[in-house]
TORKOLBA-709903 format. One line per 8 residues: their letters; for each residue x negated, y, z negated of C-alpha. Coordinates in pm, 1 decimal, padded with zeros to 6 digits, m for minus. Example, Ala and Ser with C-alpha at 12.3 -4.5 7.8 and 13.67 -1.06 7.14 Angstrom:
<torlos>
AS) m01230.0,m00450.0,m00780.0  m01367.0,m00106.0,m00714.0
</torlos>
This chain:
<torlos>
MARLVINP) m01443.2,12104.0,m14766.7  m01582.2,11782.2,m14618.0  m01960.2,11754.5,m14640.1  m02154.1,11599.7,m14354.3  m02525.4,11524.6,m14388.9  m02727.5,11461.9,m14071.6  m03095.4,11365.2,m14060.6  m03202.8,11415.5,m13696.1
KRKKSKIH) m03551.4,11288.3,m13774.4  m03425.6,10947.2,m13883.1  m03347.9,10755.4,m13565.6  m03173.2,10423.7,m13627.1  m03098.0,10241.5,m13301.6  m03041.3,10302.6,m12933.7  m02679.2,10354.8,m12829.4  m02681.2,10144.7,m12515.7
KEIYGHFS) m02480.0,10306.0,m12239.8  m02295.9,09976.6,m12187.5  m02099.8,10044.8,m12507.9  m01896.6,10279.3,m12285.5  m01809.0,10002.7,m12040.0  m01473.9,09914.7,m11885.5  m01271.4,09609.8,m11783.6  m01080.3,09541.5,m11461.8
EHLGRCIY) m00861.7,09233.6,m11427.0  m00632.0,09106.9,m11154.5  m00339.1,09217.7,m11365.9  m00047.8,09439.8,m11269.3  m00164.4,09748.9,m11080.2  m00517.6,09761.2,m11214.9  m00686.7,09641.1,m10896.0  m00419.6,09671.4,m10629.1
GGIYVGED) m00285.8,10026.7,m10605.7  m00501.0,10140.9,m10894.4  m00855.8,10090.0,m10769.1  m00812.3,09923.4,m10432.6  m00565.3,10025.2,m10161.7  m00730.9,09869.9,m09855.3  m00909.1,10032.9,m09565.5  m00587.2,10103.4,m09373.9
SPIENVNG) m00409.4,10285.0,m09656.8  m00291.0,10645.9,m09605.0  m00437.8,10712.8,m09952.3  m00790.1,10849.7,m09910.5  m01039.6,10570.6,m09961.4  m01388.5,10450.4,m09886.4  m01397.6,10084.5,m09783.5  m01060.3,10038.5,m09952.3
MRTDVVEA) m01152.5,10200.7,m10287.1  m00940.8,10500.9,m10387.9  m01156.0,10812.5,m10358.2  m00975.5,11001.9,m10635.4  m01012.4,10714.3,m10882.4  m01377.6,10650.4,m10799.1  m01467.5,11018.5,m10835.1  m01287.6,11043.1,m11169.7
LKEIRVPV) m01463.7,10731.0,m11299.3  m01801.5,10861.2,m11186.6  m01739.8,11174.6,m11392.8  m01720.6,10973.2,m11715.4  m02030.6,10775.6,m11612.0  m01881.2,10427.4,m11617.8  m02191.8,10221.8,m11700.4  m02065.7,09868.0,m11644.6
LRWPGGCF) m01744.2,09709.4,m11515.2  m01622.2,09363.9,m11615.7  m01431.3,09156.0,m11353.6  m01217.0,08950.2,m11260.0  m01071.5,08885.4,m11608.1  m00950.8,08815.3,m11866.7  m00721.6,08517.1,m11854.5  m00728.9,08546.6,m11475.6
ADEYHWRD) m01100.3,08455.6,m11475.5  m01047.5,08099.2,m11595.3  m00803.5,08032.8,m11312.5  m01004.3,08221.4,m11049.4  m01178.6,08023.4,m10779.0  m01421.9,08257.8,m10612.9  m01412.5,08098.3,m10267.3  m01047.8,08209.6,m10239.3
GVGPKEQR) m01170.1,08569.4,m10236.3  m01439.7,08564.1,m09966.6  m01430.9,08550.0,m09589.0  m01188.7,08717.3,m09346.2  m00906.1,08866.9,m09548.2  m00634.4,08730.8,m09323.0  m00764.5,08380.5,m09395.0  m00795.8,08413.8,m09772.4
KKIINTNW) m00574.0,08189.6,m09980.5  m00261.9,08344.2,m10131.8  m00180.7,08223.8,m10482.0  00062.6,08301.6,m10762.9  m00085.2,08496.1,m11052.6  00059.8,08271.5,m11322.7  m00090.5,08471.3,m11607.7  00037.3,08813.8,m11514.2
GGVVEDNS) 00381.3,08866.4,m11370.6  00412.2,08568.6,m11137.1  00331.8,08786.0,m10835.1  00144.1,08689.0,m10519.4  m00232.3,08742.2,m10535.6  m00360.0,08770.5,m10179.1  m00729.0,08773.8,m10279.0  m00801.4,09074.7,m10058.6
FGTHEYFE) m01014.4,09206.6,m10345.5  m01288.4,08952.2,m10407.3  m01660.5,08927.0,m10468.7  m01769.3,09154.7,m10182.2  m01513.1,09418.9,m10273.8  m01614.2,09411.1,m10640.7  m01978.8,09473.8,m10561.5  m01878.4,09750.1,m10320.7
LCRQLGCE) m01677.3,09913.9,m10600.4  m01972.9,09893.6,m10837.6  m02196.8,10040.4,m10566.4  m01964.6,10338.3,m10531.4  m01945.7,10383.6,m10908.4  m02320.0,10337.3,m10951.0  m02253.6,10099.0,m11241.3  m02386.9,09766.0,m11363.4
TYVNGNLG) m02205.5,09442.5,m11283.3  m02042.3,09201.6,m11529.7  m01876.8,08898.2,m11370.9  m01677.0,08648.1,m11575.6  m01705.6,08288.0,m11459.6  m01443.9,08014.6,m11463.9  m01524.9,07755.8,m11730.8  m01162.5,07678.2,m11821.6
SGTVREMS) m01046.5,07526.1,m11492.2  m01363.1,07539.9,m11283.5  m01661.7,07312.5,m11244.6  m02028.4,07355.9,m11319.7  m02095.5,07332.8,m10947.7  m01842.8,07605.4,m10866.6  m01996.6,07843.5,m11121.6  m02351.7,07762.9,m11013.3
EWVEYMTF) m02271.7,07815.9,m10645.5  m02103.1,08150.2,m10719.9  m02416.5,08275.6,m10892.6  m02621.7,08152.0,m10597.8  m02381.3,08321.8,m10354.5  m02412.8,08651.4,m10537.8  m02783.3,08660.8,m10617.6  m02996.0,08430.6,m10397.2
DGVSPMAQ) m03178.1,08587.3,m10102.4  m03352.2,08275.3,m09974.2  m03244.4,07994.3,m09744.7  m02946.8,07809.2,m09889.4  m02588.4,07721.3,m09797.3  m02450.1,07989.8,m10031.6  m02684.4,08261.9,m09905.5  m02591.2,08169.2,m09548.7
LRAENGSE) m02219.6,08179.4,m09634.2  m02258.3,08523.1,m09791.6  m02434.9,08650.5,m09480.1  m02162.8,08508.5,m09257.6  m01911.0,08695.7,m09472.3  m02084.0,09027.6,m09413.6  m02349.8,09068.1,m09682.2  m02694.0,08967.2,m09565.2
HAWKLDYF) m02866.1,09073.3,m09886.2  m02792.3,08950.3,m10236.2  m02650.3,09172.0,m10506.3  m02782.5,09244.9,m10851.8  m02579.1,09062.8,m11117.2  m02642.9,09213.4,m11458.9  m02410.7,09015.8,m11690.0  m02231.6,08684.7,m11651.1
GVGNENWG) m01960.9,08562.9,m11887.4  m01949.6,08184.2,m11920.7  m01575.5,08153.1,m11968.9  m01321.0,08384.1,m12130.6  m01105.3,08336.4,m12440.6  m01172.6,07964.8,m12433.1  m01005.6,07940.5,m12774.0  m00680.9,08035.3,m12593.1
CGGNMNPD) m00593.5,08093.4,m12228.4  m00936.4,07970.9,m12121.3  m00869.6,07612.1,m12224.9  m00746.7,07601.6,m12587.6  m01081.0,07456.7,m12692.7  m01225.5,07390.9,m13034.8  m01541.7,07589.7,m13107.6  m01781.3,07294.3,m13106.0
YYANEYRR) m01636.4,07165.5,m12778.4  m01664.8,07505.6,m12612.8  m02018.5,07556.2,m12744.0  m02134.8,07232.8,m12585.0  m01963.2,07327.7,m12260.4  m02130.5,07668.0,m12277.9  m02472.0,07504.7,m12318.4  m02405.4,07287.4,m12013.3
YQTFVRDY) m02257.4,07553.1,m11784.0  m02509.8,07825.5,m11861.1  m02793.4,07589.3,m11770.9  m02693.0,07627.3,m11406.7  m02656.2,08006.2,m11414.0  m03001.2,08053.0,m11267.0  m03213.1,08364.7,m11224.2  m03291.3,08369.0,m10853.8
QKGHKIQK) m03431.7,08721.0,m10838.9  m03789.4,08771.4,m10952.3  m03818.0,09008.6,m11245.2  m03442.8,09021.3,m11310.5  m03267.6,08817.0,m11576.9  m02890.8,08769.6,m11574.3  m02761.1,08838.0,m11924.2  m02545.7,08540.3,m12024.8
VCCGPNVD) m02241.8,08609.3,m12242.2  m02094.3,08336.5,m12461.3  m01724.4,08340.7,m12550.0  m01703.3,08462.3,m12906.7  m01414.3,08499.0,m13149.8  m01065.2,08635.9,m13136.2  m01027.9,08903.8,m13406.1  m01115.9,08752.3,m13747.0
DYEWTREV) m01184.1,08392.6,m13646.4  m01510.5,08373.2,m13839.7  m01507.2,07992.8,m13813.5  m01532.5,08022.1,m13434.0  m01838.4,08247.1,m13461.9  m02016.7,08018.3,m13705.9  m01931.4,07692.4,m13527.4  m02021.3,07820.8,m13180.6
LSTCFRHS) m02357.9,07954.0,m13294.9  m02430.4,07645.7,m13502.3  m02356.7,07412.3,m13212.3  m02531.6,07626.8,m12952.9  m02853.9,07643.1,m13150.0  m02858.3,07286.3,m13278.5  m03169.1,07108.1,m13144.8  m03307.3,07434.4,m13009.4
AGSDRGFM) m03567.3,07686.4,m13110.4  m03302.5,07951.3,m13161.8  m03216.4,08264.8,m12966.6  m03565.5,08282.2,m12815.3  m03457.6,07998.6,m12585.6  m03283.7,08266.6,m12383.0  m02963.6,08079.7,m12305.2  m02744.8,08329.2,m12491.7
DGLSLHYY) m02783.0,08704.0,m12457.0  m02444.0,08812.6,m12584.8  m02152.0,08687.7,m12792.2  m01813.5,08840.5,m12713.8  m01547.1,08968.9,m12953.8  m01187.1,09052.4,m12860.1  m00966.4,09277.6,m13068.3  m00650.1,09463.6,m12974.6
VHPEGWEI) m00454.3,09703.6,m13192.5  m00087.1,09600.4,m13219.6  00075.6,09837.4,m13470.5  00388.0,09621.5,m13502.5  00222.3,09281.2,m13461.2  00152.9,09051.1,m13167.9  00515.5,08966.0,m13083.9  00673.0,09312.9,m13109.3
KGSATEFD) 00369.0,09538.4,m13052.1  00565.8,09867.4,m13060.6  00630.1,10156.8,m12822.9  00342.2,10349.5,m12668.4  00527.7,10680.2,m12695.6  00799.6,10651.9,m12962.6  00655.0,10621.5,m13312.8  00675.8,10800.5,m13645.0
ETVWYKTL) 00402.0,10920.5,m13877.4  00388.1,10589.5,m14064.1  00323.4,10399.3,m13740.3  00064.1,10662.5,m13648.6  m00136.2,10578.0,m13960.1  m00071.1,10205.8,m13923.7  m00221.6,10218.7,m13573.5  m00527.1,10413.7,m13685.5
NKAVYMDE) m00571.9,10184.2,m13984.9  m00586.1,09887.4,m13749.1  m00837.0,10072.3,m13530.4  m01062.9,10132.9,m13833.1  m01050.0,09754.5,m13894.2  m01293.9,09717.2,m13605.4  m01569.5,09818.7,m13847.9  m01499.3,09523.4,m14078.4
LIRRHGAI) m01483.2,09281.0,m13786.7  m01822.7,09392.3,m13659.3  m01979.2,09377.4,m14005.2  m01846.5,09031.3,m14091.4  m01909.0,08867.3,m13753.9  m02244.0,09047.0,m13745.2  m02340.3,08898.2,m14082.1  m02282.4,08547.0,m13942.5
MDEFDPEK) m02483.0,08632.4,m13632.0  m02765.4,08755.2,m13857.2  m02793.0,08406.3,m14009.4  m02873.5,08255.9,m13670.1  m03029.9,08558.8,m13506.1  m03190.4,08781.9,m13772.3  m03389.4,08972.8,m13510.5  m03065.7,09074.2,m13336.4
KIAMIVDE) m03174.9,08944.5,m12999.0  m02816.0,08845.7,m12919.7  m02584.9,09139.2,m12852.1  m02233.5,09157.2,m12986.3  m02023.6,09239.9,m12681.4  m01673.9,09368.8,m12754.5  m01558.8,09312.7,m12399.4  m01186.1,09355.9,m12468.6
WGNWFTCE) m01060.7,09623.9,m12704.3  m00795.5,09893.6,m12722.9  m00427.0,09951.4,m12793.5  m00173.8,09697.0,m12671.6  00182.1,09827.7,m12689.8  00512.2,09710.0,m12543.8  00512.2,09784.7,m12169.8  00700.3,10087.5,m12042.6
PGTNPGFL) 01076.5,10031.5,m12003.8  01175.6,09927.0,m11653.8  00832.6,09790.9,m11558.6  00728.1,09429.8,m11502.1  00642.6,09298.4,m11851.4  00360.2,09096.1,m11699.2  00193.2,09413.5,m11570.1  00117.4,09555.8,m11919.4
YQQNTMRD) 00167.4,09915.0,m11803.7  00183.1,10162.9,m12091.1  00163.8,10537.9,m12138.6  m00124.6,10702.3,m12323.6  m00087.8,10965.4,m12596.4  m00303.9,11148.5,m12848.0  m00270.0,10836.7,m13063.6  m00469.2,10647.8,m12798.0
ALVAGITL) m00724.8,10928.3,m12791.2  m00778.6,10896.9,m13165.6  m00812.0,10517.9,m13143.7  m01072.2,10561.6,m12868.8  m01266.9,10820.3,m13067.8  m01257.4,10616.4,m13389.4  m01364.4,10296.8,m13212.4  m01646.8,10453.6,m13013.2
NIFNRHSD) m01781.4,10613.6,m13332.0  m01778.1,10266.9,m13491.6  m01960.6,10113.0,m13195.1  m02221.4,10388.9,m13206.1  m02283.8,10332.7,m13576.0  m02328.2,09957.8,m13517.4  m02540.9,09995.6,m13206.0  m02816.0,09781.6,m13355.2
RVRMANLA) m02588.7,09482.3,m13288.7  m02310.3,09607.2,m13056.3  m02474.4,09665.0,m12720.0  m02180.4,09647.6,m12482.7  m01806.0,09705.2,m12503.9  m01533.0,09713.6,m12239.6  m01211.1,09907.0,m12284.0  m00904.6,09715.0,m12168.2
QIVNVLQA) m00827.9,09817.7,m11903.2  m00961.4,10078.3,m11666.1  m00653.4,10172.7,m11455.4  m00275.4,10124.6,m11507.1  m00308.0,09847.8,m11768.5  m00300.3,09876.7,m12150.5  m00513.9,10165.8,m12280.8  m00615.6,10285.3,m11935.6
VILTEGDQ) m00826.0,10593.7,m11868.2  m00640.5,10652.3,m11540.4  m00278.8,10606.1,m11429.9  m00168.5,10608.5,m11066.9  00164.6,10617.9,m10887.3  00141.7,10603.1,m10508.5  m00106.2,10870.7,m10407.2  m00085.9,11046.9,m10745.0
MIKTPTYH) m00342.1,11006.5,m11021.1  m00360.3,11136.9,m11378.8  m00632.5,11126.9,m11641.0  m00512.7,11003.9,m11978.1  m00608.3,11140.4,m12322.2  m00835.3,10833.8,m12355.3  m01014.6,10941.2,m12036.7  m01097.7,11275.6,m12191.2
VFNMYKYH) m01243.6,11110.6,m12501.3  m01475.0,10899.8,m12284.3  m01573.0,11214.6,m12097.3  m01667.1,11391.7,m12422.3  m01849.9,11090.9,m12565.1  m02053.7,11013.9,m12251.5  m02348.3,11211.2,m12390.1  m02412.1,10933.5,m12642.6
QDADLVDS) m02501.6,10694.9,m12360.0  m02863.0,10574.7,m12402.7  m02920.0,10831.5,m12678.8  m03062.9,10744.0,m13020.6  m02827.4,10708.7,m13314.0  m02943.3,10926.4,m13603.7  m02861.6,10894.0,m13970.1  m02541.7,11069.2,m14078.1
HMETEMIG) m02295.2,11049.6,m14365.8  m01953.3,11212.7,m14398.6  m01781.7,11258.3,m14733.2  m01422.3,11164.2,m14658.2  m01090.9,11128.5,m14836.7  m00828.1,10863.1,m14779.5  m00500.3,10981.0,m14627.1  m00173.1,10830.9,m14506.5
PEEWRVPN) 00082.2,10590.7,m14657.5  m00050.6,10364.7,m14933.7  m00047.9,10048.4,m14721.8  m00210.7,10212.9,m14419.2  m00462.1,10458.2,m14562.0  m00746.9,10575.2,m14341.3  m01044.5,10810.1,m14382.1  m00947.5,11161.5,m14282.7
LTESVSVD) m01255.3,11199.9,m14062.0  m01493.4,10973.8,m13869.7  m01815.1,11070.5,m13694.3  m02131.0,10956.4,m13521.0  m02439.4,11153.8,m13422.1  m02708.1,11089.5,m13161.6  m03003.3,11271.3,m13008.4  m03058.1,11252.8,m12633.3
QDGILHLT) m03382.3,11251.0,m12435.3  m03384.4,11630.9,m12423.7  m03365.6,11652.7,m12802.4  m03004.9,11774.0,m12809.2  m02790.7,11644.4,m13094.5  m02444.7,11517.9,m13000.7  m02190.3,11506.1,m13280.3  m01849.3,11346.6,m13223.9
VTNLSADE) m01580.7,11380.2,m13491.6  m01220.5,11261.5,m13514.6  m00953.5,11406.1,m13744.8  m00707.2,11126.0,m13818.9  m00454.1,11345.9,m13995.8  m00132.1,11404.5,m13805.1  m00078.0,11746.7,m13961.5  m00373.5,11873.1,m14168.4
AYDVDALL) m00692.3,12052.2,m14065.6  m01021.6,12005.2,m14251.5  m01321.3,12231.1,m14298.1  m01656.0,12060.5,m14243.3  m01992.3,12176.5,m14379.6  m02266.7,12000.0,m14183.5  m02614.4,11994.2,m14337.8  m02901.6,11914.8,m14101.3
VDTAVSEV) m03195.9,11786.2,m14303.9  m03517.7,11987.0,m14242.6  m03370.8,12112.0,m13914.1  m03267.9,12460.0,m13801.6  m02992.6,12507.0,m13544.9  m03058.4,12746.9,m13258.9  m02746.8,12696.9,m13047.1  m02421.3,12501.7,m13053.2
TGEILVNE) m02153.1,12444.4,m12790.2  m01838.3,12241.5,m12824.1  m01534.9,12087.9,m12658.3  m01219.4,11958.2,m12818.5  m00914.3,11747.7,m12742.1  m00625.8,11851.2,m12965.2  m00249.0,11829.6,m12945.5  00044.4,11686.2,m13138.4
MHAMNTFE) 00042.4,11310.7,m13185.3  00299.6,11224.8,m12914.3  00143.2,11444.8,m12646.0  00068.5,11275.0,m12314.2  m00002.4,11349.1,m11950.8  00263.4,11263.9,m11694.7  00278.9,11284.0,m11317.1  00505.2,11586.4,m11362.8
NPENVTVS) 00269.5,11749.5,m11615.6  m00077.9,11600.4,m11561.9  m00267.6,11867.5,m11758.6  m00062.1,11866.8,m12078.7  m00347.3,11704.7,m12272.7  m00690.4,11817.8,m12164.7  m01025.3,11921.0,m12306.6  m01079.1,12282.5,m12399.0
KFDGAAIT) m01382.0,12482.8,m12505.3  m01449.9,12486.3,m12878.6  m01639.1,12787.8,m13009.9  m01537.5,12750.8,m13373.2  m01870.6,12608.6,m13493.7  m02073.7,12865.2,m13687.6  m02448.5,12830.4,m13741.0  m02547.0,12850.5,m14107.6
EHGLKFTM) m02877.3,12859.3,m14293.2  m02866.1,12482.8,m14339.6  m02666.6,12364.7,m14037.3  m02310.0,12421.2,m13918.7  m01960.9,12494.9,m14040.4  m01645.9,12424.6,m13844.1  m01279.8,12336.3,m13885.3  m01132.0,12018.4,m13741.8
PACSVLHL) m00769.3,12077.7,m13638.1  m00515.1,11805.8,m13709.6  m00497.5,11523.3,m13457.9  m00815.2,11610.0,m13270.6  m01137.5,11474.7,m13124.6  m01440.7,11704.7,m13113.6  m01781.2,11697.0,m12943.0  m02056.9,11937.4,m13044.4
AVKTEA) m02389.0,11969.5,m12859.8  m02650.8,12113.8,m13092.2  m02989.4,12256.3,m12994.7  m03242.7,12271.2,m13274.4  m03555.8,12476.1,m13323.7  m03885.0,12304.2,m13254.2
</torlos>
């Protein structure tokens, strides 16, 4: 029996809701057909945004949405996407599929989407191929309510009042598609560009995000921070609020990647092993950040993460469309537990991507929509948003093939503002259940409710069978003298809500 010890009285850090953020890029059918269909579409919409998609995303409480990329961001010129739609410039999306981008979804449409979702805004600026002036004027266009050419242009384009811009990324993947820069060169460019990302709204500070490393490029982290804070007083200067990290799980490597739906048990464990690796990446990059920022004023922002498999057969390879199985659900549960446990440093993350691309929470086809297994994990984990992480420790055993061993169970525990404990647990075994004895230190349980996502490892939702994988009620948690006992079925993700006695 696995032993879990929880100390609800020992609060560790706030789990910022932004950890449960999402990412939308002009890539494949993420924006067009996935989120946005246009006002004249026969598909039900509000101001062009699909009603079914928006309502589903509101259910999982999407806290923040990153846009417009991704690699697309460092080739995106914002003026192409404002003004009358029939006059907007048509371009070729050279990064993703070589298709025509008509720019009918631009700045105004993005802020309208975020208004409908009720979420925070995270815009990624163009440092790779854009100018300081272009970036500065975009920020002015979005956020300045006074008298200026950009404010006047925004009003002429239909938005008299400025929007609230919460986060701004100064470039994207500038070590690669964003310019193939060296870290010291990028860091100096970051210092220059961010200077002109001004806070025009009294009492509101735009959180500036610096392009951080790709996977385990620890040199990038160290060199960027060293250069950024040379000849400065450190992070209290306020010109860096977040440092990004990108990490995708490719079970068969970057070139091959592997099928989203056809895999054996060895590849199952290989995938989960690579998901668990996120913990090491956060710890090691975090240790470097601690050298420059011991007070943890700068957030680690994992603004691209998730599974990246070979696209579905017969689809445009540049659209990155893939199916979503219980394997994706486990990766989501494992990763979100890791983020929760590192919430002293990780304060935002963005799953790639929100609809129809990579590890999406929603898939659409015409007027049809399905919720993926990953969607259901986000729906179960939403109770951690803005809750307090509490101390917990699970005694685990290592399972799987020798080269790809993983802990059999992962967990994280938080307490919300109403004093309810939320426990999320993943069982990484493809075929074995585990009994769990949960001890709550100096705490008596008065009530427990649960929900579970469980199925065999290849299970997925399709347009023909959209409810094959769905959450069900879990009433297998028994209250004991010292806490709880329950059994985790194989290949499952569990959420327990626990009320304790005063």
